[in-house]
N, C-alpha and C positions, 0 to 999 in steps of 0.2 A: 504595503510594499511587496511587489512580487519578487520571485527568486532572482530576477535580473536587475533588481533595484528600481524598477519603475513604480511610481506612486499611483494608486488607483482610488484611494479614498482616505477618509479621516474618521476616526471614531471619537465622538464627543460624549462624555459621561455627564448627564444632567445632575444626577444625585447618587451618592454612594456613601454609606456610613464610613466614618473615619477608620474604624477597626477593620473594614473590608479592604482598605487600600494598602496592599502589601506589594513587595517586589514580585512575589509569586503570581499575584493577580495580574500585574502589568506584563509579566513574561507570558502568561497564558493568553492574554489579549493580543500580544504581539504575534504569538505563534498562530492563533486562530485567524487573525487578520492577514497574516502571510498566506495561509491556505486559501482564504477567500480571494486574495489578489491573484494567486496562481490559477484558480478556477476561472477568473475573468480573463487572464492571459490565454488559457486554453481555448476559451470560446472565441478569442480575438485572433489567434494565430492560424495561419494556413499550415497544412500538413507539410512536413519536411521529408527528406529522403528516408529518414527513419520510420516514417509513418506516424500517424496521429497518436496511436496508443503508446508507442515507444517514446515519443516525444513527451507526452504527459507523464509517463512513468519516470523518465529522466528528470523532469522538473520536480517530481515528487521526491526522488532521491536527493536532488540538490537542496530542496527545502529541508528534508530530514537531516542532512548533513549540517546545514546552516543552524538548525535548531539545536542539534547535538552540541555543536561548537559554542554557540552563543548562550544557550539557556540550559545546557546539560539535560536535554530532553531526549530520551531514547526512542528508537523505532525498531520494529521487527520486520524482517523480510521473509514471508512465508512462500513456500513452493508446494503446489499440489500437482501431482502427476496422475493423469487419468488413463485407465485402460480404455480400449475401444468400446468395450461393453458399457462402462460407466458413462462415457461420452454419448453413446447411442441412446441410453436411457434418460439423458438430460441432466446428469449430475453437474456438469459445468455450469449450466444455467442456474441450477439450485445454488451453487456457490456464489455466482455473480449476484444473485438476488439477496444474499445474506451479508454482503460486505457493508462496513460502516461508511458513513458519509465522507470521512477524511481519507479512507483507504484508496490507494491507487492500484489498479489492476492492469496486467499486461498478459493477454492470452496469446501463447505462441505454440509452436510445434517442435518437438525434439527431432532428432535425426531419424527416428523410427516412425515419425508421423503422428505420434501420440500428443494429445492436448496437454499443455502444461500451463497452469495458472500461477503467475507470480503476483503476490499480493504484498504491497508495501503498507505496513500498519503503523502510521505515526502514533506517537505516545504509547507505543507498545513494547512489551518485553516478552521473555520466554513464558512466564506464567500467563500473560494475556493471550499469547498464541495457544498455549495448552488449553485454555478455556474455549477458545474459538474451535480448536480441533475437536474437543469433546462435544461441543454443540453440533458441529457439522457431522460427526460420526453418528450422533443421535438422529439428526435429520436424514442422513442416508439410510439408516435402519428403518425409520418411519416411512420414508418414501419408496424405498426399493427392496426392503426386506431381504429375503434370501437370494435375490437376483444378483446381489453384489457381495463380495467378501472384502476383507480388510486390505488385501493387496490390489484391489481395483482403484483405490485412491490412496496414494502415498504422500504423506506430509513430511516436509522438512522445514526448519526455521534457522535463520541466522540473525544475529543482532547487528545493526549498523554500527560500526566503530570507525574511528578516524584513520584506519589503515588505507582506505581507498577514497578517491574522489568519485563523483557520480559516474563519469565516463569509465573509470576503472571498474566500478561495480557492474556496469552493463557488460563490459568485456568479461569480467569474472563469471557473470551469469551465463553468458553465451558459451564460454569454454567449459565451465564446470558441469553445466546441465546439457551440453551439446544441443544448443538451440540453433 
């Protein structure tokens, strides 16, 4: 079932050990099935006035909020700001190539014209984002060495909590980060 309530498919389990059949397993299947349905919806929908990337990101926020409410599954929202030097060297592409399959990205520009990558990380928390940041810092060092310093890519993270609906999150991101 996608984030708008449309059914796209059915999962049938042929064989599962009785001990493996728990509420947590069912919740995980529901969460993963929801993401699959959202991907199908993305492929099926035409771009709206928001643009295809923003639309997919909004659906990801909606899915994450639904999963938080229904299954108490957290999500992290990472923001990476790139200097012009980092962008010119290809750091944005490096980050996009390292995202997980469930992650939703939205590449935007701030008011100064710098690239900002918003990364919604379902099933994520602060420690998961800290691990991601450490891996990306290591990748930056390996790929660009002394050509970049720590201030060329700035990381921030927020946890999705029930204080905002998805549209309010988009407005929060636009205003807070001057997008």
